[in-house]
C-alpha positions in Angstrom: 176.3 228.1 106.0 178.9 228.0 103.2 181.5 225.3 102.9 184.1 228.0 103.5 182.6 228.8 106.9 182.2 225.1 107.9 185.9 224.4 107.2 187.3 227.4 109.0 185.6 228.2 112.3 185.4 232.0 112.2 183.4 232.3 115.4 185.9 230.2 117.5 188.8 232.2 115.9 187.2 235.5 116.9 186.7 234.2 120.5 190.3 233.2 120.6 191.3 236.7 119.4 189.2 238.1 122.2 191.1 236.0 124.7 194.4 237.5 123.4 195.6 234.5 121.4 197.8 236.1 118.7 198.0 232.8 116.7 194.2 233.1 116.1 194.7 236.5 114.5 197.4 235.0 112.4 195.2 232.2 111.2 192.4 234.6 110.5 194.8 236.8 108.5 196.0 233.8 106.5 192.4 232.8 105.8 190.8 236.1 104.8 193.5 238.8 104.0 193.5 238.2 100.3 189.7 238.3 100.0 189.5 241.4 102.2 192.1 243.1 100.1 190.1 242.4 97.0 186.9 243.8 98.5 188.7 246.9 99.9 190.7 247.5 96.7 187.5 247.5 94.6 186.1 250.2 96.9 189.2 252.5 97.2 190.7 251.6 93.8 194.3 251.9 95.1 196.3 248.8 96.1 198.6 250.5 98.6 195.7 252.3 100.3 193.8 249.0 100.3 196.7 247.2 102.0 196.8 249.9 104.7 193.1 249.6 105.3 193.2 245.8 105.5 196.1 246.1 108.0 194.0 248.6 110.1 191.0 246.2 109.8 192.9 243.4 111.3 194.1 245.6 114.2 190.5 246.6 114.8 189.3 243.0 114.6 191.9 242.1 117.2 191.0 245.0 119.4 187.2 244.5 119.1 186.9 240.7 118.8 185.1 240.6 122.1 182.4 242.8 120.7 181.3 240.3 118.1 177.8 239.2 118.8 176.8 236.0 117.0 173.1 236.8 117.4 173.5 239.7 115.0 175.2 237.9 112.2 178.0 235.6 111.1 181.6 236.0 112.3 182.8 236.1 108.7 180.3 238.8 107.9 181.4 240.8 110.9 185.0 240.6 109.8 184.1 241.8 106.3 181.9 244.6 107.7 184.9 245.9 109.8 187.1 246.2 106.7 184.3 247.6 104.5 183.4 250.2 107.1 187.1 251.4 107.3 187.2 251.5 103.5 184.0 253.6 103.3 185.3 255.9 106.0 188.5 256.4 104.1 186.5 257.3 100.9 184.3 259.7 102.9 187.3 261.4 104.5 189.2 261.7 101.2 186.0 263.0 99.4 185.9 265.9 101.8 189.4 266.9 100.6 188.3 267.0 96.9 187.1 270.4 95.6 183.8 270.6 93.8 185.4 272.0 90.7 187.5 268.8 90.4 184.5 266.6 89.7 181.5 266.7 87.4 178.3 267.8 89.0 176.8 264.3 88.8 179.9 262.7 90.5 179.8 265.4 93.2 176.1 264.8 93.9 176.6 261.0 94.0 179.5 261.5 96.5 177.4 263.8 98.6 174.7 261.2 98.7 177.1 258.5 99.7 178.5 260.7 102.5 175.0 261.3 103.8 174.2 257.6 103.7 177.4 256.8 105.5 176.7 259.3 108.2 173.3 257.8 108.9 174.2 254.2 107.8 174.4 252.9 111.4 170.8 254.0 112.3 169.4 250.9 110.7 170.8 247.6 112.0 169.9 245.0 109.3 171.4 242.3 111.6 168.2 242.5 113.7 166.2 240.8 111.1 168.5 239.2 108.5 165.8 236.9 107.3 163.7 239.9 106.2 166.7 241.4 104.4 167.2 238.2 102.5 163.5 237.9 101.7 163.4 241.5 100.3 166.5 241.0 98.2 165.0 237.8 96.8 162.0 239.8 95.6 164.1 241.8 93.2 164.7 240.5 89.7 168.2 238.8 89.5 169.7 241.4 87.2 168.5 244.3 89.5 169.6 242.5 92.6 173.1 241.9 91.0 173.3 245.7 90.2 172.6 246.5 93.8 175.2 244.0 95.0 177.8 245.3 92.5 177.2 248.9 93.7 177.0 248.4 97.4 179.0 245.2 98.1 181.6 245.3 95.3 181.9 249.1 95.2 181.5 249.3 91.4 180.5 252.6 89.9 177.4 252.8 87.8 179.5 252.9 84.6 181.4 249.8 85.7 178.1 248.0 86.3 176.8 249.1 82.9 179.9 247.7 81.3 179.7 244.4 83.3 176.0 243.9 82.5 176.0 245.3 79.0 173.0 247.5 79.9 172.9 251.3 79.2 174.2 253.5 82.0 170.8 255.2 82.4 169.1 251.8 82.7 171.6 250.7 85.4 171.0 253.9 87.4 167.2 253.4 87.1 167.4 249.8 88.2 169.5 250.6 91.3 167.2 253.5 92.2 164.0 251.5 91.8 165.5 248.5 93.6 166.5 250.6 96.6 163.0 252.0 96.7 161.6 248.5 96.5 163.9 247.3 99.3 162.9 250.3 101.5 159.2 249.6 100.9 159.7 245.8 101.6 161.7 246.5 104.8 159.2 249.2 106.0 
């Protein structure tokens, strides 16, 4: 457990939200809104839209706090997953409005793949065996694991990851593709 989680009791705060204690939601907002905004803004790349998504995330957290199940993961992780899910849904919905002629073929194919993944993303519940997920991630070389995290947690594009790591774009794409295949095999 990180020191951040030991100082702020996320689980107790979610339980208080579930009981209808508005002050608990206010404390949670003060604790995490800036970090959630950063995560969401990296995904949607628009501050005003990110602010709207974070607002909606806190409304959803308030409304669904009782559905938090501590056996499936940490309270803080659940909070971040609510915000990230809303951000990804927003990206998916806005991608449907973009015409194929407005993007390069590669960008369009990447977006279509992302949409397909998002539509089936809930079929696998990684919370069932988080130790296995951690084990499989640790099997990846650090640079490849970091590329996967930058792509799927931070929401960076392949080009942004290439700039960040100093690796060629093709190499970054190959690392991510091979790392995902290795994770699938390890989890299988």
